[in-house]
C-alpha positions as CSV (number, residue, x, y, z in Angstrom):
1,M,-87.1,101.3,27.7
2,S,-90.4,100.4,29.2
3,E,-92.3,102.8,31.7
4,Q,-91.5,100.5,34.7
5,G,-87.6,100.6,33.9
6,A,-87.7,104.5,33.8
7,R,-89.3,104.7,37.2
8,R,-86.6,102.4,38.5
9,G,-84.0,104.6,37.1
10,Q,-85.3,107.7,38.8
11,E,-85.5,106.0,42.2
12,D,-81.8,104.8,41.9
13,D,-80.8,108.3,41.1
14,W,-82.6,109.7,44.2
15,W,-80.6,107.2,46.3
16,R,-77.3,108.1,44.8
17,Q,-78.1,111.8,45.6
18,L,-79.2,110.9,49.2
19,Y,-76.0,109.1,50.1
20,G,-73.7,111.5,48.2
21,E,-72.3,109.2,45.5
22,D,-70.2,110.7,42.9
23,G,-72.0,111.5,39.6
24,G,-69.0,110.0,37.4
25,E,-70.0,106.7,38.7
26,G,-73.6,107.3,37.9
27,G,-73.5,105.3,34.7
28,E,-71.9,102.4,36.4
29,G,-74.1,102.7,39.4
30,A,-77.1,103.2,37.2
31,G,-76.4,99.9,35.6
32,G,-75.8,98.3,38.8
33,G,-78.9,99.9,40.1
34,G,-80.9,98.7,37.2
35,A,-79.6,95.2,37.6
36,A,-80.5,95.5,41.3
37,G,-83.8,96.8,40.5
38,D,-84.4,94.2,38.1
39,A,-83.3,91.6,40.5
40,A,-85.6,93.1,43.2
41,G,-88.4,93.5,40.8
42,S,-88.0,89.9,39.6
43,G,-87.7,88.6,43.1
44,A,-84.6,86.8,42.4
45,A,-81.9,86.9,45.1
46,P,-78.4,88.2,44.0
47,P,-75.5,85.7,43.9
48,A,-73.5,85.3,47.0
49,G,-70.8,87.9,47.2
50,A,-72.2,90.0,44.4
51,P,-72.8,93.8,45.2
52,T,-76.4,94.7,45.7
53,G,-76.4,98.3,44.8
54,A,-78.0,100.5,47.6
55,G,-78.2,97.8,50.2
56,P,-77.1,98.2,53.9
57,A,-73.6,97.4,53.2
58,D,-73.2,100.5,51.2
59,V,-74.7,102.9,53.7
60,G,-71.9,102.7,56.5
61,P,-71.7,102.0,60.3
62,A,-75.2,102.4,61.8
63,E,-76.0,105.0,64.4
64,P,-76.5,103.9,68.0
65,S,-80.2,103.8,69.0
66,D,-81.2,107.1,70.5
67,T,-83.0,105.9,73.6
68,L,-83.6,107.4,77.1
69,D,-81.5,104.8,78.7
70,E,-78.5,105.7,76.4
71,R,-78.9,109.5,77.3
72,V,-78.9,108.8,80.9
73,A,-75.8,106.6,80.5
74,S,-74.0,109.4,78.5
75,V,-74.8,112.0,81.2
76,L,-73.5,109.7,84.0
77,R,-70.3,109.0,82.0
78,T,-69.8,112.8,81.6
79,V,-70.6,114.1,85.1
80,G,-70.1,110.9,87.3
81,P,-66.9,109.1,88.4
82,P,-64.8,107.0,86.0
83,G,-66.8,104.0,85.0
84,W,-70.1,105.2,86.5
85,G,-72.1,105.1,83.2
86,D,-70.6,101.6,82.3
87,R,-72.2,99.9,85.4
88,T,-74.6,97.1,84.5
89,P,-78.1,98.1,85.7
90,P,-79.5,95.9,88.6
91,Q,-81.9,93.3,87.2
92,P,-85.4,93.8,88.2
93,T,-86.7,91.7,91.0
94,P,-89.8,89.5,90.5
95,A,-91.8,92.0,92.4
96,D,-90.6,95.0,90.3
97,A,-90.9,93.6,86.8
98,P,-92.8,90.9,84.9
99,D,-91.2,87.4,84.7
100,R,-89.8,87.1,81.1
101,A,-86.4,86.0,79.6
102,A,-83.7,88.4,79.1
103,P,-82.6,89.2,75.6
104,A,-79.9,86.9,74.3
105,G,-77.6,89.6,73.3
106,N,-77.4,91.5,76.7
107,A,-74.7,89.4,78.2
108,P,-72.3,86.6,77.1
109,P,-73.6,83.3,78.1
110,D,-70.3,82.5,80.0
111,E,-70.2,85.7,82.1
112,T,-72.2,87.0,85.0
113,P,-73.1,90.7,84.9
114,P,-71.5,92.4,87.9
115,R,-73.7,93.5,90.8
116,A,-73.8,96.9,92.3
117,A,-72.1,97.0,95.6
118,P,-74.4,97.4,98.5
119,A,-75.0,100.9,99.7
120,P,-74.5,102.0,103.4
121,P,-77.6,101.7,105.5
122,D,-77.9,105.5,105.7
123,E,-77.4,106.2,101.9
124,T,-79.7,105.4,98.9
125,P,-77.9,103.9,96.0
126,T,-78.2,105.7,92.6
127,P,-79.7,103.4,90.0
128,G,-77.5,102.6,86.9
129,P,-78.7,102.8,83.3
130,V,-81.6,100.6,82.4
131,P,-80.9,98.3,79.4
132,P,-82.9,99.2,76.2
133,G,-86.3,97.8,76.1
134,E,-86.5,97.3,79.8
135,P,-88.7,99.2,82.1
136,P,-86.9,101.0,85.0
137,A,-86.8,99.3,88.3
138,R,-89.5,100.6,90.7
139,R,-88.1,102.3,93.8
140,V,-89.7,101.2,97.1
141,P,-90.1,104.4,99.3
142,S,-88.1,104.2,102.5
143,P,-90.1,104.7,105.8
144,P,-90.3,108.2,107.1
145,P,-87.8,109.0,109.9
146,P,-89.3,108.9,113.5
147,P,-90.2,112.4,114.7
148,S,-87.3,114.1,116.7
149,E,-88.0,115.2,120.2
150,P,-89.1,118.8,120.5
151,I,-86.4,121.3,121.2
152,P,-87.2,123.3,124.4
153,L,-87.2,126.9,123.6
154,K,-85.4,129.4,125.8
155,A,-86.7,132.9,126.6
156,T,-84.4,135.6,125.5
157,G,-84.1,139.2,126.3
158,P,-83.2,141.3,129.2
159,G,-86.2,140.1,131.3
160,A,-85.8,136.4,130.7
161,R,-84.9,134.3,133.7
162,P,-84.3,130.6,134.0
163,R,-87.1,128.7,135.8
164,D,-86.2,127.4,139.0
165,V,-86.4,123.6,139.4
166,A,-89.4,122.6,141.5
167,R,-88.2,122.0,145.0
168,S,-89.3,118.9,146.6
169,A,-89.7,120.6,150.0
170,P,-93.0,119.9,151.8
171,P,-95.6,122.6,151.7
172,P,-95.6,125.1,154.7
173,A,-97.8,124.1,157.6
174,P,-100.9,126.1,157.9
175,A,-100.6,129.1,160.3
176,V,-101.7,128.5,163.9
177,T,-104.2,131.1,165.0
178,Y,-105.4,129.7,168.4
179,I,-104.6,127.0,171.0
180,G,-107.2,124.6,172.2
181,D,-109.9,122.1,170.9
182,R,-112.2,125.0,170.1
183,P,-111.6,128.6,168.8
184,P,-112.2,131.4,171.3
185,T,-115.7,132.8,171.6
186,Y,-114.8,136.3,170.2
187,K,-113.5,137.0,166.5
188,A,-109.9,137.5,166.0
189,E,-110.4,140.8,164.2
190,P,-111.6,144.1,165.8
191,A,-115.2,144.6,165.5
192,A,-116.1,148.0,167.3
193,L,-114.1,151.2,167.9
194,P,-114.0,152.9,171.3
195,A,-116.1,156.1,171.8
196,A,-114.5,159.4,171.3
197,D,-114.8,162.5,173.2
198,P,-114.6,165.6,170.8
199,A,-112.9,167.7,173.5
200,A,-110.3,165.1,174.3
201,L,-109.2,163.4,171.0
202,D,-105.6,163.2,172.0
203,E,-106.7,160.6,174.6
204,L,-107.6,158.1,171.8
205,V,-105.6,154.9,171.8
206,P,-104.9,152.9,168.8
207,D,-106.0,149.2,168.7
208,T,-102.3,147.9,168.2
209,A,-98.9,149.5,168.9
210,L,-95.6,148.1,167.4
211,E,-92.2,149.0,168.1
212,G,-88.6,147.8,167.4
213,A,-85.0,148.7,167.7
214,Q,-81.4,147.3,167.6
215,Y,-78.4,148.5,169.6
216,G,-75.1,146.7,170.0
217,S,-75.7,143.1,170.7
218,L,-79.5,143.3,171.5
219,T,-82.5,143.5,169.3
220,L,-85.8,144.7,170.7
221,R,-89.3,143.8,169.5
222,A,-92.4,145.3,171.3
223,A,-96.3,144.8,170.6
224,S,-99.3,145.9,172.5
225,Q,-102.8,145.3,171.2
226,R,-106.5,145.2,172.5
227,G,-107.9,141.9,173.9
228,D,-110.7,140.0,172.0
229,S,-113.2,141.1,174.6
230,A,-112.3,144.8,174.2
231,R,-112.3,144.5,170.4
232,Y,-115.7,143.2,170.5
233,R,-117.2,145.5,173.1
234,G,-115.5,148.6,171.7
235,D,-113.5,149.3,174.9
236,V,-110.3,151.2,174.8
237,R,-107.0,149.4,175.2
238,R,-106.0,149.5,178.8
239,D,-102.4,148.4,178.2
240,A,-99.8,151.1,177.7
241,L,-96.4,150.8,176.1
242,L,-93.5,153.2,176.2
243,T,-90.0,152.7,174.6
244,A,-87.5,155.5,175.1
245,R,-83.7,156.0,174.5
246,F,-81.8,158.4,176.7
247,G,-78.3,159.6,175.7
248,A,-76.2,158.4,172.7
249,G,-73.5,156.0,171.7
250,R,-72.2,153.5,174.3
251,H,-73.5,155.5,177.2
252,A,-77.1,155.5,176.1
253,L,-79.9,153.7,178.1
254,I,-83.0,152.2,176.7
255,L,-86.1,152.1,178.8
256,V,-89.2,149.9,178.0
257,A,-92.3,150.4,180.2
258,V,-95.5,148.4,180.2
259,A,-98.5,149.4,182.4
260,T,-102.0,148.0,182.7
261,G,-105.0,150.0,184.1
262,R,-107.6,148.5,186.4
263,P,-110.4,146.7,184.6
264,A,-113.9,148.1,184.5
265,V,-112.7,151.5,185.9
266,E,-113.4,154.7,184.2
267,G,-110.2,156.3,182.8
268,A,-108.0,153.0,183.4
269,H,-106.2,153.7,180.2
270,R,-105.2,157.2,181.3
271,A,-103.6,155.9,184.6
272,A,-101.5,153.3,182.6
273,R,-100.4,156.1,180.3
274,D,-99.5,158.3,183.3
275,A,-97.7,155.7,185.0
276,C,-95.4,155.0,181.9
277,G,-94.9,158.7,181.4
278,W,-94.0,159.5,184.9
279,I,-91.4,156.5,185.2
280,G,-90.0,157.4,181.9
281,G,-89.4,160.9,183.0
282,A,-87.8,160.0,186.3
283,V,-85.5,157.4,184.5
284,G,-84.5,160.1,181.8
285,R,-83.4,162.5,184.4
286,S,-81.1,159.8,186.2
287,Y,-80.1,157.8,183.2
288,T,-76.4,158.6,183.5
289,Q,-76.2,157.4,187.1
290,L,-78.3,154.4,186.4
291,A,-76.2,153.4,183.3
292,E,-73.1,153.7,185.4
293,D,-74.4,151.4,188.1
294,I,-75.6,148.9,185.6
295,R,-72.1,148.6,184.0
296,A,-70.5,148.4,187.3
297,D,-73.0,145.8,188.4
298,R,-74.0,147.6,191.7
299,R,-77.3,146.0,192.1
300,G,-77.9,147.2,195.7
301,D,-77.7,150.8,194.5
302,L,-79.8,150.0,191.5
303,K,-82.6,148.5,193.6
304,A,-82.8,151.2,196.1
305,G,-82.8,154.1,193.5
306,L,-85.3,152.4,191.3
307,Q,-87.5,151.8,194.1
308,R,-87.6,155.5,195.0
309,L,-88.4,156.4,191.4
310,T,-91.3,153.9,191.4
311,D,-92.7,155.1,194.7
312,R,-92.6,158.7,193.4
313,S,-94.6,157.8,190.2
314,Y,-97.2,156.0,192.1
315,G,-97.5,159.0,194.5
316,K,-98.3,161.1,191.5
317,L,-100.9,158.8,190.4
318,R,-102.7,159.1,193.7
319,A,-102.5,162.8,193.6
320,R,-104.0,162.9,190.1
321,A,-106.9,160.6,191.3
322,L,-107.6,163.1,194.1
323,E,-107.6,165.9,191.5
324,R,-110.1,164.0,189.5
325,G,-112.2,163.4,192.4
326,G,-111.9,159.7,192.2
327,P,-110.7,157.1,194.8
328,P,-106.8,156.8,194.5
329,E,-107.0,152.9,194.8
330,Q,-108.7,152.8,191.4
331,Y,-106.6,155.3,189.4
332,T,-103.5,153.1,189.4
333,A,-101.9,150.5,187.1
334,A,-99.6,147.6,187.1
335,L,-96.1,148.9,186.0
336,R,-93.3,146.7,184.7
337,C,-89.9,148.2,183.2
338,L,-86.7,147.0,181.6
339,L,-83.3,148.9,181.4
340,L,-81.1,147.9,178.7
341,P,-77.6,149.4,178.2
342,A,-76.7,150.2,174.6
343,D,-73.0,149.3,175.4
344,P,-72.3,146.1,173.6
345,D,-69.9,145.2,176.3
346,C,-72.4,145.2,178.9
347,R,-75.0,142.4,178.9
348,T,-76.6,143.1,182.3
349,R,-80.5,143.5,181.9
350,V,-82.3,145.1,184.8
351,F,-86.1,144.6,185.7
352,F,-88.2,146.5,188.1
353,G,-91.9,147.2,188.6
354,V,-95.1,146.6,190.6
355,G,-98.1,144.6,189.9
356,A,-99.1,141.6,187.7
357,G,-97.3,140.6,184.6
358,G,-94.5,138.3,183.7
359,L,-90.8,138.1,183.1
360,F,-89.3,135.0,181.3
361,R,-86.1,133.8,179.6
362,L,-86.1,131.7,176.5
363,R,-82.9,129.6,176.4
364,D,-82.2,126.6,174.2
365,G,-86.0,126.4,173.3
366,A,-87.2,126.3,176.9
367,W,-88.9,128.9,179.0
368,T,-87.7,130.0,182.5
369,D,-89.9,132.1,184.8
370,L,-87.6,134.9,186.1
371,E,-90.6,136.6,188.2
372,P,-88.8,137.7,191.4
373,V,-90.0,137.0,194.7
374,A,-91.6,140.0,196.5
375,T,-89.6,140.8,199.8
376,D,-91.5,144.1,200.6
377,H,-95.0,143.3,201.7
378,G,-95.7,146.4,203.5
379,A,-97.4,149.6,202.3
380,S,-95.2,151.8,204.4
381,A,-92.5,154.0,202.8
382,P,-89.7,152.1,201.2
383,T,-86.4,151.7,203.2
384,P,-83.0,151.2,201.6
385,A,-81.7,147.7,201.3
386,T,-79.6,146.6,204.1
387,D,-76.8,145.0,202.1
388,A,-76.2,148.1,199.9
389,P,-77.2,151.5,201.3
390,A,-78.8,153.9,198.9
391,R,-76.5,156.4,197.4
392,P,-78.3,159.6,196.2
393,G,-77.6,160.4,192.6
394,P,-78.5,163.2,190.2
395,G,-82.2,163.4,189.9
396,L,-83.0,160.4,192.3
397,P,-85.2,161.2,195.2
398,H,-83.6,160.8,198.6
399,G,-84.5,161.2,202.3
400,P,-86.4,159.1,204.9
401,G,-89.4,158.7,202.7
402,T,-91.6,161.2,200.8
403,A,-94.7,162.3,202.6
404,E,-96.1,164.0,199.6
405,Y,-96.0,160.9,197.6
406,P,-97.5,158.0,199.6
407,A,-96.1,154.5,199.2
408,R,-97.2,152.1,196.4
409,P,-100.0,149.5,197.4
410,E,-98.1,146.5,196.0
411,P,-94.7,144.9,196.6
412,F,-91.8,146.3,194.6
413,L,-90.1,143.9,192.3
414,F,-86.5,143.9,191.2
415,H,-84.3,141.5,189.1
416,A,-81.0,141.9,187.4
417,A,-79.9,139.1,184.9
418,F,-76.7,138.5,182.8
419,A,-77.8,137.6,179.3
420,R,-76.0,135.0,177.2
421,P,-75.7,135.1,173.4
422,G,-78.7,133.3,172.0
423,D,-81.0,134.2,174.8
424,A,-84.3,136.0,174.6
425,L,-85.8,137.9,177.4
426,L,-89.7,138.4,177.6
427,L,-91.2,141.1,179.6
428,C,-95.1,141.1,179.3
429,S,-98.6,142.2,180.8
430,A,-100.9,139.9,182.5
431,G,-102.9,139.3,179.3
432,L,-99.9,137.3,177.9
433,A,-98.3,136.0,181.1
434,E,-101.4,134.0,182.2
435,P,-101.7,131.8,179.1
436,L,-97.9,131.5,178.9
437,R,-98.0,130.1,182.5
438,Q,-101.2,128.1,182.1
439,E,-101.3,126.7,178.6
440,P,-98.3,124.4,177.8
441,A,-99.2,124.3,174.1
442,F,-99.3,128.1,174.0
443,A,-95.9,128.3,175.5
444,A,-94.4,125.6,173.2
445,H,-95.7,127.5,170.1
446,L,-94.2,130.8,171.3
447,A,-90.9,129.0,172.1
448,D,-90.8,127.4,168.6
449,R,-91.4,130.7,166.7
450,W,-88.8,132.7,168.7
451,S,-86.0,130.0,168.9
452,T,-84.6,131.2,165.5
453,P,-81.1,132.0,164.6
454,E,-82.2,135.5,163.7
455,P,-84.8,137.6,165.6
456,P,-88.1,137.9,163.9
457,G,-89.4,140.9,162.1
458,L,-92.0,143.2,163.4
459,V,-94.9,141.6,161.6
460,P,-93.9,138.0,162.4
461,F,-93.4,139.0,166.1
462,L,-96.8,140.5,166.2
463,A,-98.4,137.5,164.5
464,T,-96.9,135.1,167.1
465,A,-97.6,137.4,170.2
466,Q,-101.3,137.7,169.3
467,L,-101.8,133.9,169.3
468,R,-105.2,133.3,170.9
469,A,-106.4,130.9,173.6
470,K,-109.8,130.2,174.8
471,G,-110.5,131.8,178.1
472,H,-107.7,134.5,177.6
473,A,-109.3,137.5,176.2
474,K,-107.5,140.3,178.0
475,D,-105.3,143.0,176.5
476,R,-101.8,141.8,176.1
477,T,-98.4,143.4,175.6
478,A,-95.1,141.7,174.8
479,V,-91.5,143.0,174.9
480,A,-88.8,140.7,173.7
481,V,-85.1,141.3,173.6
482,W,-82.8,139.0,171.7
483,E,-79.1,138.7,172.4
484,A,-76.7,138.5,169.5
């Protein structure tokens, strides 16, 4: 055997061991292998149908190709629905893959590969297995979804409150501080304080006084303040205000007194305060009889009795002037009073007084001047009314005049009115009565502010009462009574 033949025999033995052929067949295989080797070495092809030794026909069935596509298809067949891994992959579009002919063995010439069903618009189809040797189809990224509307965050916690919807109501009108084409000469706020006496500090008068009450069907508001002129010059307020309740319950009687001292007179504020104090003491001592006469509507008796009380108070003023060594005609004051029963069943309101001032009624948004006409023009001692003789009551002065208390220098005024629900009765000093009578815009503004379903509070009442008008710079006092 030549060296070349020995080498071929060794190779045939190695192939037999590799494919596990039986050793008993080695001789026969060797011979065959040698023949095959000889044939191979000689380059002659074996005859048709003759065995070729260790050729491919002796190896067995070929293993499938181990590619990435085959592994993906195997996973899909295992975890996917039935037949998922057997779907035919979608053919690449000209934009996604190069233009080339498909392999001849991919599909039969007479069959068309099935197409994947179109996916719903909101779902992305899962690509199937890619054929061997084909590049995977390039996925076109879908456009990003539009940004969603921001979600409003709500405040939470014990202190969180929902915001109120902005109202479409018009903005409030600016506050009216004066009436007329031009503002008044003096400033609206106080500028100078009155001079004080170290030995008489109890005689100091505050710039503004404010009072209020509610009894039965009536609501009371009262305010008194210095005028613009007195605030600028540092003069004391000459208007005096007294509000007092006598008795209790349904039998109580409320007195409101307003007095104004003479202008440019030394001690005018003292005269106004004395007038209020003395008339208040006289009414307080006789309130039981006065309240009974008001409920019984005995107006003649009321007029006569109140006239005597007023004369006695003015007589004391004259006596005080003599004690001070001054003229009696200067130590005096204009006095105006209201008597208001606390009984809710009694709506009679009684006015009496002497001197300048005003009495008005506000009904249905319109003012009515209730200032009574003076019938007693003499300066002699008062005489009882002829239609209702005076009947002396407890505490009321009686007799044919009082020589020790000379008569008042001005006529006595008296008026009794029946108040209806919704009415407002206004008693005021001359400082407010004059612009109310002379300035229509002033009267209209007060009527608009005080014609409300509910009476104003103390502060709104004061703000309206101090409305300024050019040429009217006196002290002013306002007492308003609203009927429920």
